[in-house]
MARTOR-175781 format. One record per atom (N, C-alpha, C): x, y, z; residue in three letters. Coordinates in steps of 0.2 Angstrom, whole numbers, plus 5000, padded with zeros to 4 digits. Each point is the difference from the previous one (the first is absolute). Layout:
% residues N
XYZALA...
***
This chain:
% residues 336
549649524730UNK499750065002UNK499549985006UNK500150045005UNK499649995006UNK499250024999UNK499649955002UNK499350014999UNK499750015007UNK499650055001UNK499650015007UNK499349984999UNK499849955004UNK499349985000UNK499650045005UNK499450024998UNK499550035005UNK499549955001UNK499849995006UNK499549955002UNK499550035005UNK499449985000UNK499550015005UNK499949945005UNK500150015006UNK500049955005UNK499450015005UNK499849955003UNK499450015005UNK500350025006UNK499950065002UNK500350035006UNK499649985006UNK499349995000UNK499649995006UNK499449974997UNK499649965004UNK499449974998UNK499450055002UNK499650014995UNK499450045001UNK499549985005UNK499750055003UNK499549995005UNK499450034997UNK499549964996UNK499550034997UNK500250034993UNK499950064998UNK500250024993UNK500750014999UNK500349974995UNK500750004998UNK500250084999UNK500650025002UNK500250074999UNK500749994997UNK500250064998UNK500750004997UNK500549995005UNK499950015006UNK500549995005UNK500149935001UNK499649954997UNK500149935001UNK500649984995UNK500250044996UNK500649994995UNK500650045001UNK500649974998UNK500650045001UNK500449994993UNK500250064997UNK500449994994UNK500850005002UNK500349944998UNK500749995001UNK500450004994UNK500750015001UNK500449994994UNK500649955002UNK500249964995UNK500649965001UNK500349994993UNK500749985001UNK500449994994UNK499849934997UNK499949994994UNK499849944997UNK500749964999UNK500049935002UNK500549965000UNK500149984993UNK500649974998UNK500149974994UNK499649934999UNK499849994994UNK499649944999UNK500549944999UNK499749945002UNK500449945000UNK499849964994UNK500349944999UNK499849964994UNK499349985001UNK499750004995UNK499349985000UNK499550055002UNK500250065001UNK499650065003UNK499950054995UNK499550045000UNK499850064996UNK499950065005UNK500250064997UNK499850065004UNK499450034996UNK499550015004UNK499450034997UNK499950075002UNK499850044995UNK499850075001UNK499350015000UNK499750035005UNK499350015000UNK499750054996UNK499549994996UNK499750054996UNK499350025003UNK499649955002UNK499450025003UNK499949955006UNK499750025005UNK499849965005UNK499250005001UNK499849945003UNK499250005001UNK499950015007UNK499450035001UNK499750015007UNK499349964999UNK499949965005UNK499449965000UNK499749995007UNK499350005001UNK499750005007UNK500349945004UNK500149944997UNK500349945004UNK500650025004UNK500450054998UNK500650015004UNK499850035007UNK499450025001UNK499950035007UNK500049945005UNK499749944998UNK500049955004UNK500749975002UNK500550014995UNK500749985001UNK500350045005UNK499850065002UNK500350045005UNK499849985007UNK499549965000UNK499849985007UNK500449945002UNK500249995007UNK500449945002UNK499549955002UNK499749974995UNK499549945002UNK500149954994UNK499849945002UNK500049944995UNK499550014995UNK500249994994UNK499550014994UNK500349954995UNK499850014993UNK500249964995UNK500750014998UNK500350065002UNK500750024998UNK500350035007UNK500649995000UNK500450035006UNK499950075000UNK500050035006UNK500050085001UNK500650034998UNK500050064998UNK500750044999UNK500250015007UNK500749995001UNK500350015007UNK500250085000UNK500050025006UNK500350075001UNK500750014997UNK500150054996UNK500750014997UNK500049964993UNK499549964998UNK500149974994UNK499750044994UNK500249994994UNK499750034994UNK499349995000UNK499650054999UNK499349994999UNK499849954994UNK499649955001UNK499849954995UNK499750034994UNK500049974994UNK499750034994UNK500349974994UNK499650014995UNK500349984993UNK500350064997UNK500649994996UNK500350054997UNK500149984992UNK500050054996UNK500149994993UNK500750034999UNK500549964997UNK500750025000UNK500349994993UNK500650025000UNK500449994994UNK500749975002UNK500249954997UNK500749975002UNK500550054998UNK500450025006UNK500550054999UNK500749974999UNK500149945004UNK500649964999UNK499849935001UNK500449954996UNK499849935001UNK500649965000UNK500049955005UNK500549955000UNK499649934999UNK499450014997UNK499549944999UNK499949994993UNK500249944997UNK499949994993UNK499350004998UNK499550005004UNK499350004998UNK499850074999UNK500350055002UNK499750075000UNK500650044997UNK499750044995UNK500550054997UNK499950075002UNK500550045000UNK499950075002UNK499550044996UNK499550035003UNK499550044996UNK499449965000UNK499949945002UNK499449965000UNK499550035006UNK499450004999UNK499550035004UNK499749945004UNK500050005007UNK499849945004UNK499650035006UNK499549965002UNK499650025006UNK500349955006UNK500050035006UNK500249965005UNK499750035007UNK500049955005UNK499750025006UNK500550015005UNK500450064999UNK500650025004UNK499950065004UNK499450035000UNK499850055005UNK500250074997UNK499950055004UNK500050074999UNK500750035000UNK500449994995UNK500750025000UNK500250024992UNK500550045000UNK500250024993UNK500449954996UNK500449965004UNK500449944997UNK499949945004UNK500049954997UNK500049935004UNK500449954996UNK500349955004UNK500449954997UNK499649935001UNK500049974994UNK499649935000UNK500549954997UNK499849945002UNK500449944997UNK499649974994UNK499550044998UNK499749984994UNK499449965000UNK499949975007UNK499449965001UNK499450055001UNK499449984998UNK499450045001UNK500050064997UNK500350014995UNK500050064995UNK499549994995UNK499650054998UNK499549994995UNK500250044994UNK500249974994UNK500150044994UNK499450044998UNK500150064997UNK499550044998UNK500150014992UNK499549994997UNK499950014992UNK499850075000UNK500450054997UNK499850074999UNK499650014994UNK499949954996UNK499650024994UNK499350015000UNK499649965004UNK499350015000UNK499750065003UNK500350035005UNK499850065004UNK500550035004UNK500050065003UNK500550035004UNK500249955005UNK500750005002UNK500249955004UNK499750015007UNK499850065002UNK499750015007UNK499449965001UNK499649974994UNK499449965001UNK500249935003UNK500749995000UNK500249935003UNK499850005008UNK499950065003UNK499950015007UNK499250005001UNK499650004995UNK499350005001UNK499649964995UNK499850034995UNK499549964996UNK500349944997UNK500750004998UNK500349944998UNK500549975005UNK499850015006UNK500349975006UNK499649975005UNK500250015006UNK499649975006UNK499350025001UNK499950074999UNK499350025001UNK499549974994UNK500350004994UNK499649974995UNK499949935001UNK500549965002UNK499949935001UNK499549995006UNK500050045005UNK499550005006UNK499350014997UNK499950054996UNK499450014997UNK499749944996UNK500549974996UNK499849954995UNK499849945004UNK500449975005UNK499849945003UNK499550015005UNK500050065003UNK499450015005UNK499350004997UNK500050034994UNK499350014997UNK499849934997UNK500549974996UNK499849944996UNK500049945004UNK500549995004UNK500149945004UNK499650005007UNK500150055003UNK499750015007UNK499250025000UNK499950054996UNK499350024999UNK499649964995UNK500449974996UNK499749964994UNK499550044996UNK500250064998UNK499650044996UNK499849974994UNK499450014997UNK499849974994UNK499550054996UNK499949994994UNK499650044996UNK499350015004UNK499850075000UNK499450015003UNK500050025007UNK500549985004UNK500150015007UNK500050085001UNK499750025006UNK500150075003UNK500649995005UNK500550044998UNK500650015004UNK500150065003UNK500150005007UNK500150065003UNK500850005003UNK500350064999UNK500750015002UNK500150065004UNK500349985006UNK500250065004UNK500750024999UNK500250065002UNK500650034998UNK500150004992UNK499550014997UNK499949994992UNK500550054996UNK500250055003UNK500550044996UNK500749995002UNK500249955004UNK500649985001UNK500449964995UNK500649985001UNK500449964996UNK499749934998UNK499749975006UNK499749934999UNK499250014998UNK499750045003UNK499250014999UNK499950024993UNK500450054997UNK499850024993UNK500149954995UNK500549955001UNK500149954996UNK499549945001UNK499849995006UNK499449955001UNK499450024996UNK499850075000UNK499450024997UNK500049994992UNK500650024998UNK500149994992UNK500049934998UNK500349955004UNK500049934998UNK499349985000UNK499650025005UNK499349985001UNK499650024994UNK500250064997UNK499650034994UNK500249954994UNK500649995000UNK500349954994UNK499649945000UNK499849975006UNK499749945001UNK499250015000UNK499850064998UNK499350014999UNK499650005006UNK500350035006UNK499650015006UNK499850075001UNK499550015004UNK499850075002UNK500450025006UNK500350065000UNK500550025005UNK499850065003UNK500150005007UNK499850065004UNK500750015004UNK500250065000UNK500650015004UNK499950055006UNK500349995005UNK499950045006UNK500750045001UNK500050075000UNK500650045000UNK499850065005UNK500550045001UNK500050055005UNK500050074998UNK499850014993UNK499950074998UNK499650004993UNK499750064999UNK499650004994UNK500450004993UNK500650025001UNK500550004995UNK500249934998UNK500149965005UNK500149934999UNK499449964997UNK499450025002UNK499449974997UNK500050014993UNK500250074998UNK500050014993UNK500549964996UNK500649995003UNK500549964997UNK499849934999UNK499849975005UNK499849934999UNK499449994995UNK499650045000UNK499449994995UNK500150034993UNK500350065000UNK500150034993UNK500649974996UNK500549995004UNK500749984997UNK500049925000UNK499949975006UNK500149935000UNK499449964998UNK499450035000UNK499449964997UNK499649965006UNK500150025006UNK499649975005UNK499350024999UNK499549965002UNK499350024999UNK499750055005UNK500350005006UNK499850055005UNK500650015005UNK500050065003UNK500550015005UNK499650035006UNK500249995006UNK499750035006UNK500650035004UNK499950075002UNK500550035004UNK499749995008UNK500449965003UNK499849985007UNK500050065005UNK500450054998UNK500150055005UNK499450055000UNK499650004994UNK499450045000UNK499449965000UNK500049935000UNK499449965001UNK499750015006UNK499350015000UNK499650005006UNK499849935003UNK500049954995UNK499849945002UNK500349954995UNK500649975002UNK500349954995UNK499649944998UNK499649975004UNK499649954998UNK499550024995UNK499750055001UNK499550034995UNK500350014993UNK500650045000UNK500450024994UNK500249934996UNK500249955004UNK500249944997UNK499449974997UNK499549995003UNK499449974998UNK499750034993UNK500150075000UNK499850034994UNK500449984994UNK500649995001UNK500449984994UNK500149924999UNK499849975005UNK500049925000UNK499349975001UNK499550024996UNK499349985001UNK499949925000UNK500549964997UNK499949935001UNK500549975005UNK500350045004UNK500449985006UNK500750004997UNK500549985005UNK500750004998UNK500349935000UNK500249984994UNK500349934999UNK500750005002UNK500450054999UNK500750005002UNK500250075003UNK500349995006UNK500350065003UNK500749995001UNK500450054998UNK500750005000UNK500250055005UNK500249985006UNK500150055006UNK500750025001UNK500150064999UNK500750035002UNK500050045006UNK499450025003UNK500050055005UNK499849975007UNK499549965000UNK499749985006UNK499650055004UNK499849995006UNK499750055004UNK499250014998UNK499750065001UNK499350024998UNK499849994993UNK500550014995UNK499949994993UNK499849924999UNK500449965003UNK499949934999UNK499349985004UNK499950035005UNK499449985004UNK499450014996UNK500050064996UNK499450014996UNK499949954994UNK500549974998UNK499949954995UNK499649945002UNK500149975006UNK499749945002UNK499349994999UNK499650055002UNK499349994999UNK499750004993UNK500550014995UNK499850004993UNK500349944996UNK500349955004UNK500349954996UNK499549954997UNK500249984994UNK499549964996UNK500249925002UNK499549964997UNK500149935002UNK500749974997UNK500349965004UNK500749974998UNK500550064998UNK500050055003UNK500550064998UNK500649985003UNK500650044998UNK500649995002UNK500350065002UNK500450005006UNK500350065002UNK500849995001UNK500450044997UNK500749995000UNK500350065005UNK500349985005UNK500350045005UNK500750014998UNK500250064997UNK500650024997UNK500450045005UNK499750055003UNK500350055005UNK499450035004UNK500350035006UNK499550035004UNK500350075002UNK500150044995UNK500450065001UNK499750055005UNK499450005001UNK499650045005UNK500249995007UNK500349945001UNK500249985007UNK500749995002UNK500450014994UNK500849995001UNK500350045005UNK499750075001UNK500350045005UNK499650015006UNK499549955002UNK499650015006UNK500449975006UNK500050045005UNK500449985006UNK499649945003UNK499449994999UNK499649945003UNK499549984995UNK499849945000UNK499549984995UNK499350035002UNK499750024994UNK499350035001UNK499549945000UNK499450025004UNK499549955000UNK499550024994UNK499849964996UNK499650014994UNK499449965001UNK499550014995UNK499449955000UNK500249935000UNK499549965003UNK500149934999UNK499749974994UNK500349994994UNK499749994994UNK500049934998UNK500349955004UNK500149934997UNK499449974999UNK499450025003UNK499449964999UNK499850014993UNK500250054996UNK499950014993UNK500249944996UNK500549975002UNK500349954996UNK499649935000UNK499550005005UNK499649945000UNK499550004995UNK499650054999UNK499549994994UNK500350014993UNK500650045000UNK500350014993UNK500549944998UNK500249965005UNK500549954999UNK500650034997UNK500250065002UNK500650044998UNK500649975003UNK500550014996UNK500749985002UNK500550065001UNK500350005005UNK500550065001UNK500749965000UNK500550034997UNK500649974999UNK500650065000UNK500449995005UNK500650055000UNK500549964996UNK500550054997UNK500549974995UNK500650045000UNK500549974998UNK500650044998UNK500249984993UNK500350054997UNK500149994993UNK500649954999UNK500449995005UNK500549954999UNK499749925000UNK499450005002UNK499749934999UNK500049984993UNK500050044996UNK500049994992UNK500650014997UNK500649995003UNK500650024998UNK500249964993UNK499849945000UNK500149954994UNK499750034994UNK499450045001UNK499650024994UNK500150074999UNK500650035002UNK500150074999UNK500150024992UNK500349954997UNK500150024992UNK499350004997UNK499649965002UNK499350004997UNK499750075001UNK500050035006UNK499750065001UNK500450064996UNK500650005000UNK500450054997UNK499850004992UNK500049944998UNK499849994992UNK499350044999UNK499549985004UNK499450034999UNK500050075001UNK500350025006UNK500050075001UNK500350054995UNK500649974998UNK500450044994UNK499550004994UNK499749954998UNK499650014994UNK499450055001UNK499750005006UNK499550055002UNK500350075000UNK500650015003UNK500250075000UNK500250024993UNK500349964996UNK500250024993UNK499450014996UNK499549975001UNK499450014996UNK499650055002UNK500150035006UNK499750065003UNK499449985004UNK499949935001UNK499449985004UNK500150015007UNK500650015002UNK500250025007UNK500450065000UNK499750055003UNK500450075001UNK500350005007UNK500450055001UNK500350005007UNK500250085001UNK500250015006UNK500250075002UNK500549995005UNK500650045000UNK500550005004UNK500050075004UNK500150005007UNK500150065004UNK500749995002UNK500550044997UNK500750005001UNK500350055005UNK500349985005UNK500350055005UNK500850004998UNK500350065000UNK500750004998UNK500449995007UNK500549964999UNK500550005006UNK500049945005UNK500549965001UNK500049955005UNK499850035007UNK500250065001UNK499950025007UNK499250025001UNK499650004995UNK499350015000UNK499649945000UNK500349945001UNK499649945000UNK499649995006UNK500250025006UNK499550005005UNK499450044999UNK500150064997UNK499450044999UNK499549974995UNK500349974995UNK499649974995UNK499649945003UNK500449965004UNK499749955004UNK499450025004UNK500150055004UNK499550025004UNK499450034997UNK500150024994UNK499450034995UNK499649944998UNK500249945000UNK499549954998UNK499449995005UNK500150025007UNK499549995005UNK499550065000UNK500250054996UNK499550065000UNK499750004993UNK500249954996UNK499750004993UNK500350064995UNK500650025001UNK500350054996UNK500149974993UNK500149944999UNK500249974994UNK499449984996UNK500150014993UNK499549974996UNK500449954995UNK499849945000UNK500549954997UNK500549985004UNK500649994997UNK500649975004UNK500450065003UNK500249995006UNK500550055003UNK500749974999UNK500450044997UNK500749994999UNK500550055002UNK500649995002UNK500550045001UNK500650004995UNK500150054996UNK500550004995UNK500750025004UNK500549964999UNK500650005004UNK500650034995UNK500049974994UNK500550024995UNK499849984993UNK500350034995UNK499949994993UNK500349944998UNK
***
């Protein structure tokens, strides 16, 4: 039976804010699989802020997506056909094979998904890369410990919401920075954060942070950069740690903004700033997934999914990340 693949490719490089015109939906006939290969049917695809950097033609930690190539990203799939003895038809696997309805793999770099602990979609967020990012960024980079005051920007996103909940599990005081009153309510009432700040309605971020962090900030988990991060530095505690996970506020900037010169704050506080990639901890992924699974099953970590229907709507779902449309993880549902 002929199978037609639908895929979203990079049509042009964005200048400033990404638009739907930067993508193109194409169709192609899926070839027959060869020995050792599997045909994967996409169920969900992930959209994440880091993908914006991959759309630029410049050197980074990963190669950029080329014009005409499938847009990069992780997908949750089901094995549709198999000529690989290691994978059976019907198995659920995650793969970094981009925004497309079908993909062919030689079986390498596929991640088997256990459907028993939680819905399979969680493999793309709380029990996948975003959860691992939160786990290692908070515990290894920020070195959060009992009694610390932890501030998280982008606290209602897929990573930030998990960071705050792990910090509460570790008996920290947690303050989240978000972009709406509804998100403040979610992180405080549902997720257990001690306080939340809506940066869009704040008249003075430094004063608002100081009110909720009377003893200073021991750990700052940065997902956004920009003026929000600038407001954190005057409040750093002695020997504090800052984990730079993302800078979403600047991903669509046509040119770099000039912000306050804050590095002098690091001298009296002896603070440490460290950028990191989750793949730095690849060998320890099983450790993180074990703990995260236990916390999700026990109810200590809660999550929310914002699901957009249809592969063709992936660009719209992706663009929504940069205006704060999502609460929790942004997913695209492609097939049952």
